[in-house]
C-alpha positions, 0 to 999 in steps of 0.5 A: 643751294645755300645762298650768299648773305645779300649784303650791300655795304655802307660806303664810308669816306730747292730744299725740302722744308723741315717737317714738323715733328709728329708726336710719338704714336705712343704718346697719349694726347692731353684730354681735359673734360674729355676733349683734346687740349680742351677744345676737340672731341677725339677722332672717331674711326669706323671701318668695314670691308667697304670704307674707312670713316674718320669723324670729328665734332663737325667734320667727316672724311670717308675713304673708299677701300676699293679705290683708295680715294676720299669719296665724302668730305662733310662739314656740319652735314654739307657734302663737298664731294660731288656724287659719284666722284672722289679725290685726290684721284690722281691721273697720269698722261703717259707718252706712247712707247717707241716701236720696237727697233725705232730708228731714223732710217727707213720708208713708210714702214719705218718703226716710229719713236715715242714722240712721233706717236705722241704728236698724233694724240690731239684730243679736243679741249675738255674732251677728257683726253690728254694732249700727246699722251694716254690717260690713266686715272687712279680710280680705275686702278688694279690691285688697290690696297687701303689700310689704317696704318695707325690711329689714336684719339687725335691722329689717324694715318691711312695708306692706299696704293694701286697700279694704274691700268690701261683704260681699254684693256684694264691690264696693268700698266708700268705705273703705280701710285701710293697715297698717304692720308695723315688726319689730325684731330682738327681735320687738318689732313696731309695728303701725299701722292706718289707716282712710280714706274717699274720700267723707264717711261716718259710722262707728259701729264701728272695731276696729283689732285683731281677733285669734283665739288658739288656746287650745292655746297659752294657759293664763293671762292677765296684764293690768293693773288698770283705773285707778280714781280719780285719782291713778292708780297702775297695777299688774299684776293677778294672772295669771288661769288660763283653763282653766275659761273657758266659751264666750262667757265673758269673760277680759278686759273693760277700758276702759283695760288697756294690756297683754294677755299670753297665755301658757303655761309656756314661751311667750307673746304680748304685745299692748300699746298706749300711747295711750288718746285719740280713743276713742269709746263712751258712754251711749245715751239713750232708746229707739225704736220700730222699723218692725215695731212693736218698741220698743228701748232704744238701749242694749240688745241681745237675746241668742239666747235672747231676753234683753234686756241693758242697757247692751250692744250686739251685741259686748258691754258699753258702754264696753269698749275691750279685750275677750277672750272664749272662743269655740267651737272652742277659741279666744279672741277679742280685740277692741280698739276705738277706736269702739264703737257711736258715730256719728263722721264721717270725711271725705276727706283725714282718717285714723283711725290707731291703733298697738299693739305685739306681742311674742312671748316668749321673744324669745331664749334665756337665756344659759347662762353666767349659769345661776349668778350668785353675787352680792354687792351692796355698792351704793351704791343712791343717793348716799352722802356724809359728813354726809348721811343719818346717815353719818359717813364718806365712801363707799369701794368694797370693799377688796381684803381684802373682794374676796378673801374674796368670791372665795374663797367663789365670788362671780362678780358684784358689783353696785355700785362707784360713788358718784354722783348719779342721772343723773350716772353718768359722774362718780363720787366718788373715780374712782381708787378706783373704777378700783383696785376694778375692777382688783382685782375683775377680778384675782380673776375677778369681774365688776362692774356699776354701779348706774344707773336708768331713772327717778331724777334727783337734784335736784343732778345737772347738767341737773336744773334745766334739764330735769327739769320737761320730763322728769318723770313726772306721778306726781311720785314722789320717792325719799328727797326727793333724786330725781325720777322721769323718764318713759320717754316723754321722749326727751331723758331717754333720750338723756341717760341713754344719753350718761351710761352711754356715758361711764361705760363709756368711763372705767371698765372695768365689765362691764355695767349693773344698771338699777333702775327704777320700772315704774309710771312707764310711766304718765304724763300730763305734756304737756311731753314728749307724754304728755298726753291722756285717761287719759295714756299708758302708754309702750311704744315709749320703754320699749323704746327706752330698753333698746335704747339701753343694750344698744347702749352695753354691747355697744360697751364689752364686745365684746358680752359685757356683763351687763345686769340689770334690777330688774323686780319683777313686770313682765309684758311683754318690752317692755324685758326683751328687751334684758336678760340677767337680771331681779331679782324679789322687791323687792315680792312674796313668791313663797311667797304667790303663786299658781302662775300668777303664778310662771309668768308672771313668775318664770320668766325663760326665758319672757322670755329672761333668767335670774332672780335673786331677793331677799327682805326681812327679814320673810321667812324666809331658809331658806324663801327659800334653799330656794325659790331652790334648788328653782327654781335661781334666783340670789340675793345672798350672805347677809350680804354688806352688813355681814359684813366677815369673811364668809369666817370665817362661811362656813367655820364655818357649820353645814350646816343654817343659813342660811349653810350652805345658801347655801354648799352651794347655791353649792358644788354649782353650781360643782362641776357647772359649771352655766354650761356645762350645759343647764337643764331648768326645772320650769316647762317641762320636766315631760315630760322630768324631773318629780315625780309629786305636785301642788306638787312641782318638779324642776329639772335641769342636764345636762352630759356624761352627768351630771345635777344635780337640785333637788327639793322641794315647797311646799304650803299650810299652816295655820300657819307650818312654820318654827316647828315640824317640817316634814312629809315626804311620799312622791313619785316622781322620773321621768326620762321622757326620759333621752336628752334629758338626755344619759343613756345607755341602756347605762350604770348610774348612782349617785344621790348625795345632796349635802345629806347627803353619802351615796349615795341608795341602795345600788344603781345605776340604769339609764336605764330604771329612772330613770323611776320613783325613789321618794323622800321630800321634806321640806316647803320643803326642797330635795333635791339629787341627783347622777346620775353613771355608776357607776365601778369602783374608788376615785374622786373623787365630787364636790368643794366650794369650787372650779370644777373639780378635774382629775386631774393625775396618778394612779398606784398610790401617789398622786393629784394634783389641779389645782384651779380656785379662788382661793388660800385658798379653803375646799375639800373633796373627797369620795372613794368609796375602795371600801375603800381609804385615802388620806392628804393630802400637801398642807399644810392639807388634812386628813381630816374626821371620817368621816360618810356614805358618803364619805372627805372631805378639807378645808382651804384651797387652797394657792398652787400650787392643787395637792392631792396624796393618797397611797394607803395600802396 
């Protein structure tokens, strides 16, 4: 079983929704470098007489032709479907037919009515039988037909159908089922289950999704809290570990829950739904005496040991429509009901139809070229105007001097750059200034993504007066009394934002989109666009469609290379994250106060196929958050980037142990190692490759060209805020368990460099075998950054700071010349192990630093030709 990361964290003081329009089947999907929209491998369809298999880059589904059900659902090799089972495998509870001539009059031989016979069906709890009904399972059907309806590189549609059979005889019943599978290129799968009858029947049960999951693949469960009292404000529940769950103990009992996510450190499966209407379960009044003399409350069930439970039926508690229980054999049983122990007629020509959605995570692998996004965030977030919100000056994008300073300290991504009404993105104020700003940023090698939102529509944006009431989310949330929040389920709103973003990227050379949104507005009951009905609608298909539309736009304008960043907060599903490259976390959560399962479920971007970038609030300790970011190798926004107009000076003079000093060290190290061309080994999922021994310790690694960059630390529960006093240290052991997986060579000896303290970790070198046990000491909440590099003879450049590369142009007995990749004027440093020799600088502005640590250090500002020359001294 994949085990949860042992994290102990530091405490710090009635209508049908408008269906998204599927693209025409004849339309060719956009391919860039062989990938759909530049990010997805085309779907692979394999079929034979026995099965149909659909595969993506990281996931696969297998549908058994004989049963018409999904028998395998894998993500990165993890199988979620328990062996020998399938889903959705719907089952039905059918009330007995009335005897011929059933009537009120008569003696003991009186022909009986359906409801009388149903009362005699009183199976025990968890026996498999259904209270008051005969049970029919789809995987025991007759006449099953399974076929591919259509297929393309980005979409596969499959349909299966069959007739429910009587369980004793195997003969056909009056009931039939049909299942449609619509599989998108990201693995997002819409499953529609239909039930029909060829004669009038009385249903008592319908479970439209009955699945068994292998607990070997499941360590935790993420769901939503039930709605409570109106007005509803649905929020994710804290992720729940399942390792202690006992047989027949519930993991989830819910009347409403829209999302079930079952997962482990690396992979997961989402099961979600959006419609909560046409579901039936309720109070059972009174009792009845059975033919054998027993008296039963109609809202009761007996257990195997003779207990009577009320209000229960044979499948558990009344009014629960979504339930997950642990069962024998190491499996979890999921049941999704729309009829639970309630009589409901079904007639010929009618159909009961229920839809749910499945997605395996990760749907793709994160983009390695975004391992290190060094971000500044000038905004604006919403419209900025003189004489509004206390402002005296009109908005203006960052000037060249500011952009140049950012470039000199390593910024590679700017978020912002347009000032416009939300919902009117294609008409920013001062368009020529925006173009000049973009040209300047690109000249310095910085990408720019503008702020847009899935949700906000400004009161005075074009179209608001005409359409806002039709598109608004029912929660009626406003931002700063200038925008209303729209619903993802309103197709007109999705089309509007798509057009605006397409026009924005047509007029301006942006490199993608930053998308803000309120994920709580997935819940809506505004009937004007189809979100009415019992308990509203939790928009899922429209939510997915929205993100897909914007990815299509970004791909078209960036040749498939654009960046999409989503402010995801604690979003637990991949429904729309699947179309993004990065997720922003931390706006509403302090990760240092979250349980390990929650970090695992949401902060580990690899699980959803994205990179994680984090933010924090002013009441959080910046040093703690910086070290947290470094420990997990997350991206974050430059400290002081909003208000410091002389950020380069602040950067240069920052003390090593200060907040800015740590920001500088972390970014410099990531640039030196070129992690955007390295393989990441996350503490979340690579503990079998590289790890620390003690609970609560984390090791994140980047591997490239036979070298290793390590971020090591521990976060532990404290009785008081450790930021106020000395931070304790504790001994630990680093284990590089699989050096070959990291590209390390068994015949090479390695030196370990402490990049925080600019010295060798120890005086010795290490073999790959010896790296399996390296004793060290870690300081609470402070990250150790170590470089493992092959041992070399003679003088050498061990590492550098402030640049993306420093390549040797010329090396001789008398001199050494480096070609440095960085912006002119960048503060750079070079760390040499001279093995007793000496160097002097031959480049103006590059001078030796005062000796400290084990290295000879030269620092200064990079000259215009970006060449740095050193003379060897005798």
